[in-house]
py3Dmol code that shows the C-alpha trace and the ligand (Angstrom):
import py3Dmol

protein = """\
ATOM      1  CA  MET A   1      -0.910 -24.720  37.101  1.00  0.00           C
ATOM      2  CA  LEU A   2      -3.819 -22.829  35.629  1.00  0.00           C
ATOM      3  CA  ASP A   3      -3.999 -22.910  31.873  1.00  0.00           C
ATOM      4  CA  ALA A   4      -4.648 -19.788  29.848  1.00  0.00           C
ATOM      5  CA  ARG A   5      -8.335 -20.515  29.342  1.00  0.00           C
ATOM      6  CA  ARG A   6      -8.994 -20.960  33.044  1.00  0.00           C
ATOM      7  CA  ARG A   7      -7.016 -17.800  33.786  1.00  0.00           C
ATOM      8  CA  ASP A   8      -9.350 -15.986  31.394  1.00  0.00           C
ATOM      9  CA  CYS A   9     -12.370 -17.484  33.170  1.00  0.00           C
ATOM     10  CA  LEU A  10     -11.091 -16.320  36.535  1.00  0.00           C
ATOM     11  CA  ARG A  11     -10.395 -12.856  35.192  1.00  0.00           C
ATOM     12  CA  ASP A  12     -13.951 -12.771  33.799  1.00  0.00           C
ATOM     13  CA  MET A  13     -15.135 -13.574  37.288  1.00  0.00           C
ATOM     14  CA  GLY A  14     -13.194 -10.624  38.633  1.00  0.00           C
ATOM     15  CA  ILE A  15     -10.656 -12.798  40.440  1.00  0.00           C
ATOM     16  CA  THR A  16      -7.180 -11.309  40.769  1.00  0.00           C
ATOM     17  CA  LEU A  17      -4.373 -13.627  39.755  1.00  0.00           C
ATOM     18  CA  TRP A  18      -1.064 -13.320  41.524  1.00  0.00           C
ATOM     19  CA  VAL A  19       2.214 -15.163  41.809  1.00  0.00           C
ATOM     20  CA  ARG A  20       3.974 -15.797  45.102  1.00  0.00           C
ATOM     21  CA  ARG A  21       7.341 -14.076  45.116  1.00  0.00           C
ATOM     22  CA  GLU A  22       9.028 -16.905  46.933  1.00  0.00           C
ATOM     23  CA  ALA A  23       7.400 -19.531  44.800  1.00  0.00           C
ATOM     24  CA  PRO A  24       8.887 -20.456  41.471  1.00  0.00           C
ATOM     25  CA  ALA A  25       6.333 -19.133  38.971  1.00  0.00           C
ATOM     26  CA  ARG A  26       3.374 -20.764  40.642  1.00  0.00           C
ATOM     27  CA  ASP A  27      -0.022 -19.344  39.820  1.00  0.00           C
ATOM     28  CA  SER A  28      -2.435 -18.699  42.582  1.00  0.00           C
ATOM     29  CA  VAL A  29      -5.594 -16.796  43.222  1.00  0.00           C
ATOM     30  CA  SER A  30      -6.174 -14.048  45.735  1.00  0.00           C
ATOM     31  CA  VAL A  31      -9.647 -13.475  47.066  1.00  0.00           C
ATOM     32  CA  SER A  32      -8.960 -11.694  50.310  1.00  0.00           C
ATOM     33  CA  GLN A  33      -6.168 -11.141  52.760  1.00  0.00           C
ATOM     34  CA  GLU A  34      -8.057 -13.091  55.378  1.00  0.00           C
ATOM     35  CA  ASP A  35      -9.028 -16.025  53.354  1.00  0.00           C
ATOM     36  CA  PRO A  36      -6.789 -16.837  50.439  1.00  0.00           C
ATOM     37  CA  PRO A  37      -8.365 -19.784  48.725  1.00  0.00           C
ATOM     38  CA  PRO A  38      -6.288 -22.654  47.528  1.00  0.00           C
ATOM     39  CA  VAL A  39      -5.856 -23.014  43.834  1.00  0.00           C
ATOM     40  CA  VAL A  40      -8.037 -25.706  42.421  1.00  0.00           C
ATOM     41  CA  ALA A  41      -5.834 -28.405  41.066  1.00  0.00           C
ATOM     42  CA  ASP A  42      -6.190 -29.562  37.547  1.00  0.00           C
ATOM     43  CA  ALA A  43      -8.673 -32.065  38.806  1.00  0.00           C
ATOM     44  CA  VAL A  44      -9.795 -35.299  37.311  1.00  0.00           C
ATOM     45  CA  LEU A  45     -12.971 -34.555  35.459  1.00  0.00           C
ATOM     46  CA  PRO A  46     -16.018 -36.629  36.217  1.00  0.00           C
ATOM     47  CA  GLU A  47     -17.067 -39.381  33.939  1.00  0.00           C
ATOM     48  CA  LYS A  48     -19.927 -38.305  31.815  1.00  0.00           C
ATOM     49  CA  SER A  49     -22.162 -39.576  29.147  1.00  0.00           C
ATOM     50  CA  LEU A  50     -22.523 -36.181  27.467  1.00  0.00           C
ATOM     51  CA  LEU A  51     -26.154 -36.995  26.888  1.00  0.00           C
ATOM     52  CA  VAL A  52     -27.527 -33.511  26.504  1.00  0.00           C
ATOM     53  CA  GLU A  53     -31.151 -32.676  27.115  1.00  0.00           C
ATOM     54  CA  SER A  54     -32.714 -31.155  24.083  1.00  0.00           C
ATOM     55  CA  THR A  55     -34.901 -28.116  24.367  1.00  0.00           C
ATOM     56  CA  PHE A  56     -38.599 -28.338  24.187  1.00  0.00           C
ATOM     57  CA  THR A  57     -41.503 -26.380  22.950  1.00  0.00           C
ATOM     58  CA  ALA A  58     -44.572 -26.765  25.063  1.00  0.00           C
ATOM     59  CA  SER A  59     -47.533 -28.273  23.334  1.00  0.00           C
ATOM     60  CA  ALA A  60     -49.669 -25.740  25.101  1.00  0.00           C
ATOM     61  CA  ALA A  61     -47.210 -22.935  24.506  1.00  0.00           C
ATOM     62  CA  ALA A  62     -49.499 -20.517  22.713  1.00  0.00           C
ATOM     63  CA  PRO A  63     -50.557 -17.692  24.985  1.00  0.00           C
ATOM     64  CA  VAL A  64     -54.169 -17.993  25.952  1.00  0.00           C
ATOM     65  CA  SER A  65     -56.511 -15.082  25.649  1.00  0.00           C
ATOM     66  CA  ALA A  66     -57.658 -13.604  28.921  1.00  0.00           C
ATOM     67  CA  MET A  67     -61.158 -13.751  27.466  1.00  0.00           C
ATOM     68  CA  ASP A  68     -60.931 -17.473  27.013  1.00  0.00           C
ATOM     69  CA  PRO A  69     -58.874 -18.975  29.828  1.00  0.00           C
ATOM     70  CA  VAL A  70     -57.956 -22.610  29.556  1.00  0.00           C
ATOM     71  CA  PRO A  71     -58.729 -24.447  32.777  1.00  0.00           C
ATOM     72  CA  LEU A  72     -55.642 -25.732  34.507  1.00  0.00           C
ATOM     73  CA  ALA A  73     -55.162 -29.440  34.230  1.00  0.00           C
ATOM     74  CA  PRO A  74     -54.683 -31.611  37.294  1.00  0.00           C
ATOM     75  CA  VAL A  75     -51.081 -32.289  38.251  1.00  0.00           C
ATOM     76  CA  VAL A  76     -49.525 -35.477  36.913  1.00  0.00           C
ATOM     77  CA  ASP A  77     -47.636 -37.297  39.652  1.00  0.00           C
ATOM     78  CA  PRO A  78     -44.020 -37.316  38.425  1.00  0.00           C
ATOM     79  CA  ALA A  79     -42.875 -39.949  40.921  1.00  0.00           C
ATOM     80  CA  GLY A  80     -41.953 -43.084  39.032  1.00  0.00           C
ATOM     81  CA  LEU A  81     -41.868 -41.469  35.593  1.00  0.00           C
ATOM     82  CA  ASP A  82     -38.878 -42.236  33.390  1.00  0.00           C
ATOM     83  CA  TRP A  83     -37.047 -39.445  31.572  1.00  0.00           C
ATOM     84  CA  ASP A  84     -39.152 -39.531  28.427  1.00  0.00           C
ATOM     85  CA  ASP A  85     -42.471 -39.529  30.263  1.00  0.00           C
ATOM     86  CA  LEU A  86     -41.221 -36.891  32.671  1.00  0.00           C
ATOM     87  CA  VAL A  87     -40.189 -34.564  29.849  1.00  0.00           C
ATOM     88  CA  THR A  88     -43.463 -35.061  28.017  1.00  0.00           C
ATOM     89  CA  ALA A  89     -45.555 -34.437  31.118  1.00  0.00           C
ATOM     90  CA  ALA A  90     -43.569 -31.394  32.247  1.00  0.00           C
ATOM     91  CA  VAL A  91     -43.553 -29.760  28.839  1.00  0.00           C
ATOM     92  CA  GLY A  92     -47.319 -29.986  28.676  1.00  0.00           C
ATOM     93  CA  CYS A  93     -47.842 -29.085  32.327  1.00  0.00           C
ATOM     94  CA  ARG A  94     -50.700 -26.739  33.136  1.00  0.00           C
ATOM     95  CA  ALA A  95     -50.607 -27.040  36.891  1.00  0.00           C
ATOM     96  CA  CYS A  96     -50.195 -23.335  37.527  1.00  0.00           C
ATOM     97  CA  SER A  97     -51.069 -20.138  35.722  1.00  0.00           C
ATOM     98  CA  LEU A  98     -47.545 -19.656  34.349  1.00  0.00           C
ATOM     99  CA  CYS A  99     -48.476 -22.077  31.575  1.00  0.00           C
ATOM    100  CA  GLU A 100     -50.630 -19.330  30.122  1.00  0.00           C
ATOM    101  CA  THR A 101     -47.808 -16.850  29.624  1.00  0.00           C
ATOM    102  CA  ARG A 102     -44.817 -19.054  28.844  1.00  0.00           C
ATOM    103  CA  THR A 103     -43.360 -19.363  25.371  1.00  0.00           C
ATOM    104  CA  ARG A 104     -41.552 -22.595  26.184  1.00  0.00           C
ATOM    105  CA  THR A 105     -41.344 -24.879  29.154  1.00  0.00           C
ATOM    106  CA  VAL A 106     -37.740 -24.799  30.321  1.00  0.00           C
ATOM    107  CA  PHE A 107     -37.321 -28.330  31.591  1.00  0.00           C
ATOM    108  CA  GLY A 108     -33.574 -28.736  32.085  1.00  0.00           C
ATOM    109  CA  VAL A 109     -30.377 -29.351  30.177  1.00  0.00           C
ATOM    110  CA  GLY A 110     -27.178 -31.318  30.450  1.00  0.00           C
ATOM    111  CA  ASP A 111     -25.806 -34.699  31.352  1.00  0.00           C
ATOM    112  CA  ARG A 112     -28.499 -36.899  32.850  1.00  0.00           C
ATOM    113  CA  ASN A 113     -25.774 -38.829  34.655  1.00  0.00           C
ATOM    114  CA  ALA A 114     -23.940 -35.750  35.894  1.00  0.00           C
ATOM    115  CA  ARG A 115     -22.107 -35.787  39.193  1.00  0.00           C
ATOM    116  CA  LEU A 116     -23.010 -32.134  39.710  1.00  0.00           C
ATOM    117  CA  MET A 117     -26.509 -30.666  39.420  1.00  0.00           C
ATOM    118  CA  ILE A 118     -27.012 -26.919  39.367  1.00  0.00           C
ATOM    119  CA  ILE A 119     -30.387 -25.571  40.430  1.00  0.00           C
ATOM    120  CA  GLY A 120     -31.464 -21.998  39.867  1.00  0.00           C
ATOM    121  CA  GLU A 121     -34.630 -19.997  40.215  1.00  0.00           C
ATOM    122  CA  ALA A 122     -36.794 -19.700  37.114  1.00  0.00           C
ATOM    123  CA  PRO A 123     -36.492 -18.963  33.407  1.00  0.00           C
ATOM    124  CA  GLY A 124     -35.936 -15.381  32.329  1.00  0.00           C
ATOM    125  CA  ALA A 125     -36.951 -13.844  29.029  1.00  0.00           C
ATOM    126  CA  GLU A 126     -34.147 -15.412  26.998  1.00  0.00           C
ATOM    127  CA  GLU A 127     -34.615 -18.832  28.620  1.00  0.00           C
ATOM    128  CA  ASP A 128     -38.331 -18.613  27.873  1.00  0.00           C
ATOM    129  CA  ARG A 129     -37.525 -17.923  24.219  1.00  0.00           C
ATOM    130  CA  GLN A 130     -34.881 -20.604  23.832  1.00  0.00           C
ATOM    131  CA  GLY A 131     -36.337 -23.265  26.118  1.00  0.00           C
ATOM    132  CA  GLU A 132     -33.031 -23.739  27.938  1.00  0.00           C
ATOM    133  CA  PRO A 133     -32.005 -22.670  31.444  1.00  0.00           C
ATOM    134  CA  PHE A 134     -29.159 -20.235  32.053  1.00  0.00           C
ATOM    135  CA  VAL A 135     -28.657 -18.679  28.658  1.00  0.00           C
ATOM    136  CA  GLY A 136     -27.992 -15.007  28.041  1.00  0.00           C
ATOM    137  CA  ARG A 137     -25.453 -13.040  30.080  1.00  0.00           C
ATOM    138  CA  ALA A 138     -26.118 -14.844  33.343  1.00  0.00           C
ATOM    139  CA  GLY A 139     -25.779 -18.166  31.575  1.00  0.00           C
ATOM    140  CA  GLN A 140     -22.512 -17.106  29.999  1.00  0.00           C
ATOM    141  CA  LEU A 141     -21.172 -16.167  33.412  1.00  0.00           C
ATOM    142  CA  LEU A 142     -22.275 -19.530  34.806  1.00  0.00           C
ATOM    143  CA  ASP A 143     -20.413 -21.209  31.955  1.00  0.00           C
ATOM    144  CA  ARG A 144     -17.280 -19.239  32.812  1.00  0.00           C
ATOM    145  CA  MET A 145     -17.632 -20.137  36.482  1.00  0.00           C
ATOM    146  CA  LEU A 146     -17.834 -23.801  35.545  1.00  0.00           C
ATOM    147  CA  GLU A 147     -14.853 -23.499  33.233  1.00  0.00           C
ATOM    148  CA  ALA A 148     -12.878 -21.970  36.088  1.00  0.00           C
ATOM    149  CA  ILE A 149     -13.179 -25.251  37.978  1.00  0.00           C
ATOM    150  CA  GLY A 150     -12.538 -27.335  34.891  1.00  0.00           C
ATOM    151  CA  LEU A 151     -16.104 -28.242  33.969  1.00  0.00           C
ATOM    152  CA  SER A 152     -18.110 -27.526  30.860  1.00  0.00           C
ATOM    153  CA  ARG A 153     -21.826 -26.928  30.672  1.00  0.00           C
ATOM    154  CA  ASP A 154     -22.514 -30.328  29.145  1.00  0.00           C
ATOM    155  CA  GLN A 155     -20.813 -32.091  32.060  1.00  0.00           C
ATOM    156  CA  VAL A 156     -23.423 -30.957  34.581  1.00  0.00           C
ATOM    157  CA  TYR A 157     -27.198 -31.016  34.739  1.00  0.00           C
ATOM    158  CA  ILE A 158     -28.924 -27.634  35.030  1.00  0.00           C
ATOM    159  CA  ALA A 159     -32.507 -27.040  36.107  1.00  0.00           C
ATOM    160  CA  ASN A 160     -34.628 -24.447  37.834  1.00  0.00           C
ATOM    161  CA  ILE A 161     -37.111 -24.433  40.686  1.00  0.00           C
ATOM    162  CA  LEU A 162     -39.760 -23.245  38.203  1.00  0.00           C
ATOM    163  CA  LYS A 163     -40.030 -24.553  34.654  1.00  0.00           C
ATOM    164  CA  CYS A 164     -41.992 -21.605  33.264  1.00  0.00           C
ATOM    165  CA  ARG A 165     -41.140 -17.925  33.307  1.00  0.00           C
ATOM    166  CA  PRO A 166     -42.879 -15.668  35.809  1.00  0.00           C
ATOM    167  CA  PRO A 167     -44.057 -12.610  33.841  1.00  0.00           C
ATOM    168  CA  GLY A 168     -41.743  -9.649  34.198  1.00  0.00           C
ATOM    169  CA  ASN A 169     -39.212 -11.857  35.983  1.00  0.00           C
ATOM    170  CA  ARG A 170     -41.069 -11.409  39.244  1.00  0.00           C
ATOM    171  CA  ASP A 171     -40.262 -13.736  42.125  1.00  0.00           C
ATOM    172  CA  PRO A 172     -41.918 -17.157  42.002  1.00  0.00           C
ATOM    173  CA  ARG A 173     -45.057 -17.430  44.097  1.00  0.00           C
ATOM    174  CA  ALA A 174     -45.415 -20.093  46.743  1.00  0.00           C
ATOM    175  CA  GLU A 175     -48.245 -21.841  44.936  1.00  0.00           C
ATOM    176  CA  GLU A 176     -46.217 -21.945  41.711  1.00  0.00           C
ATOM    177  CA  VAL A 177     -43.219 -23.446  43.470  1.00  0.00           C
ATOM    178  CA  LEU A 178     -45.443 -26.001  45.132  1.00  0.00           C
ATOM    179  CA  ALA A 179     -47.119 -26.958  41.857  1.00  0.00           C
ATOM    180  CA  CYS A 180     -43.773 -27.264  40.075  1.00  0.00           C
ATOM    181  CA  ARG A 181     -41.770 -29.017  42.739  1.00  0.00           C
ATOM    182  CA  GLY A 182     -42.546 -32.557  41.658  1.00  0.00           C
ATOM    183  CA  TRP A 183     -40.770 -32.096  38.312  1.00  0.00           C
ATOM    184  CA  LEU A 184     -37.566 -30.980  40.006  1.00  0.00           C
ATOM    185  CA  ASP A 185     -37.712 -33.651  42.674  1.00  0.00           C
ATOM    186  CA  ARG A 186     -38.025 -36.300  39.985  1.00  0.00           C
ATOM    187  CA  GLN A 187     -35.162 -34.779  37.982  1.00  0.00           C
ATOM    188  CA  ILE A 188     -32.942 -34.946  41.067  1.00  0.00           C
ATOM    189  CA  ALA A 189     -34.027 -38.527  41.731  1.00  0.00           C
ATOM    190  CA  LEU A 190     -33.183 -39.546  38.165  1.00  0.00           C
ATOM    191  CA  VAL A 191     -29.866 -37.697  37.892  1.00  0.00           C
ATOM    192  CA  GLN A 192     -28.752 -38.798  41.357  1.00  0.00           C
ATOM    193  CA  PRO A 193     -26.066 -36.116  41.548  1.00  0.00           C
ATOM    194  CA  GLU A 194     -23.235 -36.451  44.021  1.00  0.00           C
ATOM    195  CA  VAL A 195     -23.464 -32.737  44.796  1.00  0.00           C
ATOM    196  CA  ILE A 196     -26.074 -30.038  44.187  1.00  0.00           C
ATOM    197  CA  LEU A 197     -25.049 -26.417  43.679  1.00  0.00           C
ATOM    198  CA  SER A 198     -27.916 -24.113  44.569  1.00  0.00           C
ATOM    199  CA  VAL A 199     -27.570 -20.698  42.932  1.00  0.00           C
ATOM    200  CA  GLY A 200     -29.478 -17.727  44.262  1.00  0.00           C
ATOM    201  CA  GLY A 201     -31.794 -17.104  47.147  1.00  0.00           C
ATOM    202  CA  VAL A 202     -34.959 -18.609  45.691  1.00  0.00           C
ATOM    203  CA  ALA A 203     -33.338 -21.986  45.032  1.00  0.00           C
ATOM    204  CA  ALA A 204     -31.697 -22.105  48.459  1.00  0.00           C
ATOM    205  CA  LYS A 205     -34.858 -21.049  50.227  1.00  0.00           C
ATOM    206  CA  ASN A 206     -36.943 -23.746  48.591  1.00  0.00           C
ATOM    207  CA  LEU A 207     -34.414 -26.564  48.574  1.00  0.00           C
ATOM    208  CA  LEU A 208     -33.374 -26.008  52.182  1.00  0.00           C
ATOM    209  CA  GLU A 209     -36.747 -24.741  53.415  1.00  0.00           C
ATOM    210  CA  THR A 210     -35.177 -21.743  55.062  1.00  0.00           C
ATOM    211  CA  ASP A 211     -35.517 -17.965  55.027  1.00  0.00           C
ATOM    212  CA  GLU A 212     -31.814 -17.417  55.598  1.00  0.00           C
ATOM    213  CA  ALA A 213     -30.017 -15.325  53.020  1.00  0.00           C
ATOM    214  CA  VAL A 214     -27.443 -16.775  50.651  1.00  0.00           C
ATOM    215  CA  GLY A 215     -24.732 -14.863  52.498  1.00  0.00           C
ATOM    216  CA  ARG A 216     -25.483 -16.864  55.637  1.00  0.00           C
ATOM    217  CA  LEU A 217     -25.938 -20.200  53.880  1.00  0.00           C
ATOM    218  CA  ARG A 218     -22.803 -20.253  51.743  1.00  0.00           C
ATOM    219  CA  ARG A 219     -19.496 -21.764  52.897  1.00  0.00           C
ATOM    220  CA  ARG A 220     -21.339 -24.659  54.532  1.00  0.00           C
ATOM    221  CA  VAL A 221     -22.284 -28.029  53.114  1.00  0.00           C
ATOM    222  CA  HIS A 222     -26.009 -28.589  53.521  1.00  0.00           C
ATOM    223  CA  HIS A 223     -28.031 -31.563  52.407  1.00  0.00           C
ATOM    224  CA  TYR A 224     -31.037 -31.911  50.174  1.00  0.00           C
ATOM    225  CA  ARG A 225     -32.400 -35.187  51.437  1.00  0.00           C
ATOM    226  CA  GLU A 226     -29.229 -37.302  51.287  1.00  0.00           C
ATOM    227  CA  THR A 227     -27.381 -35.221  48.697  1.00  0.00           C
ATOM    228  CA  PRO A 228     -24.713 -32.677  49.737  1.00  0.00           C
ATOM    229  CA  LEU A 229     -25.745 -29.191  48.678  1.00  0.00           C
ATOM    230  CA  CYS A 230     -23.633 -26.038  48.427  1.00  0.00           C
ATOM    231  CA  VAL A 231     -25.053 -22.539  48.109  1.00  0.00           C
ATOM    232  CA  THR A 232     -23.750 -19.619  46.103  1.00  0.00           C
ATOM    233  CA  TYR A 233     -24.978 -16.444  44.460  1.00  0.00           C
ATOM    234  CA  HIS A 234     -26.997 -16.386  41.257  1.00  0.00           C
ATOM    235  CA  PRO A 235     -24.970 -15.303  38.205  1.00  0.00           C
ATOM    236  CA  ALA A 236     -27.546 -12.585  37.499  1.00  0.00           C
ATOM    237  CA  TYR A 237     -26.819 -11.170  40.960  1.00  0.00           C
ATOM    238  CA  LEU A 238     -23.086 -11.364  40.297  1.00  0.00           C
ATOM    239  CA  LEU A 239     -23.569  -9.348  37.123  1.00  0.00           C
ATOM    240  CA  ARG A 240     -25.187  -6.634  39.227  1.00  0.00           C
ATOM    241  CA  ARG A 241     -22.677  -6.980  42.072  1.00  0.00           C
ATOM    242  CA  PRO A 242     -19.365  -7.985  40.472  1.00  0.00           C
ATOM    243  CA  GLU A 243     -17.548  -7.339  43.744  1.00  0.00           C
ATOM    244  CA  GLU A 244     -19.221 -10.511  45.048  1.00  0.00           C
ATOM    245  CA  LYS A 245     -17.649 -12.744  42.394  1.00  0.00           C
ATOM    246  CA  ALA A 246     -14.716 -13.541  44.651  1.00  0.00           C
ATOM    247  CA  LYS A 247     -17.125 -15.064  47.164  1.00  0.00           C
ATOM    248  CA  ALA A 248     -18.672 -17.174  44.423  1.00  0.00           C
ATOM    249  CA  TRP A 249     -15.202 -18.419  43.570  1.00  0.00           C
ATOM    250  CA  ILE A 250     -14.705 -19.537  47.169  1.00  0.00           C
ATOM    251  CA  ASP A 251     -18.081 -21.309  47.015  1.00  0.00           C
ATOM    252  CA  LEU A 252     -17.167 -23.081  43.785  1.00  0.00           C
ATOM    253  CA  GLN A 253     -13.923 -24.319  45.241  1.00  0.00           C
ATOM    254  CA  MET A 254     -15.707 -25.675  48.317  1.00  0.00           C
ATOM    255  CA  MET A 255     -18.278 -27.332  46.082  1.00  0.00           C
ATOM    256  CA  TRP A 256     -15.500 -28.855  43.990  1.00  0.00           C
ATOM    257  CA  ARG A 257     -13.755 -30.223  47.056  1.00  0.00           C
ATOM    258  CA  GLU A 258     -17.054 -31.758  48.170  1.00  0.00           C
ATOM    259  CA  LEU A 259     -17.400 -33.337  44.746  1.00  0.00           C
ATOM    260  CA  GLN A 260     -13.900 -34.749  45.130  1.00  0.00           C
ATOM    261  CA  GLY A 261     -14.751 -36.059  48.597  1.00  0.00           C
ATOM    262  CA  ASP A 262     -12.173 -33.676  50.023  1.00  0.00           C
ATOM    263  CA  VAL A 263     -14.090 -31.416  52.427  1.00  0.00           C
ATOM    264  CA  SER A 264     -12.667 -31.454  55.929  1.00  0.00           C
TER     265      SER A 264
END
"""
ligand_1 = """\
8
LIG
S -44.276 -23.440 36.281
Fe -44.192 -25.641 36.690
S -46.212 -26.123 37.610
Fe -46.417 -24.132 36.560
S -47.167 -24.664 34.500
Fe -44.915 -24.509 34.395
S -44.200 -26.633 34.674
Fe -46.343 -26.549 35.402
"""
view = py3Dmol.view(width=600, height=400)
view.addModel(protein, "pdb")
view.setStyle({"model": 0}, {"cartoon": {"style": "trace"}})
view.addModel(ligand_1, "xyz")
view.setStyle({"model": 1}, {"stick": {}})
view.zoomTo()
view.show()
């Protein structure tokens, strides 16, 4: 049975709730005639430490004048760093030119022992201001999506492919992704999630090293190294294309079943 809060979350996602006539007052969810998804049971929530990553202000956060560019520092090898050293090194990172335009380095947030890790693209304007990934309207939708499967934001770990905002929210460049990749790889290695949820095309492309679109990658369980990885749409895309929210709901349910060890 879905509780009222989760019903609200599903309605926010544009999911139509219906009740089977022959069933005695049983809530269900209709996504399409062809593929009615099962209702997610009131599942057992994962154990969690609720250790929440704080937000950070980069030591080198001040924009640098174009007349006086600061030379980029060599990349610190993140492999082997513990959390504290990793955070310190990433926040001060100057391995690509995005360090010159960022307000804050957006390292990551959430439970460092989370069973589920969500990986998106790059900070937007609000994330750059607040130093936290997935805030603003897209972040609120992500929160509602998580609530719909019975999870809260502080029960997962959230990070991006890039830790600094590309100016004007342009797509990340290959050299930026390459320079930044070590931070994310080390975050994944430290969190050791049971499942990764990749949101949006940029994350899927870089994590799976593919040019296939999200629409062709979703509804399958991939792997990032040894870790199962599910693909869905970015919340920002869902805000622009609300008719796609039903597909995201299907993806979340598949991801949840994978997390429960229940994908056949
Ligand atoms: S985007 Fe990544 S590689 Fe570039 S400066 Fe920021 S943390 Fe460093």
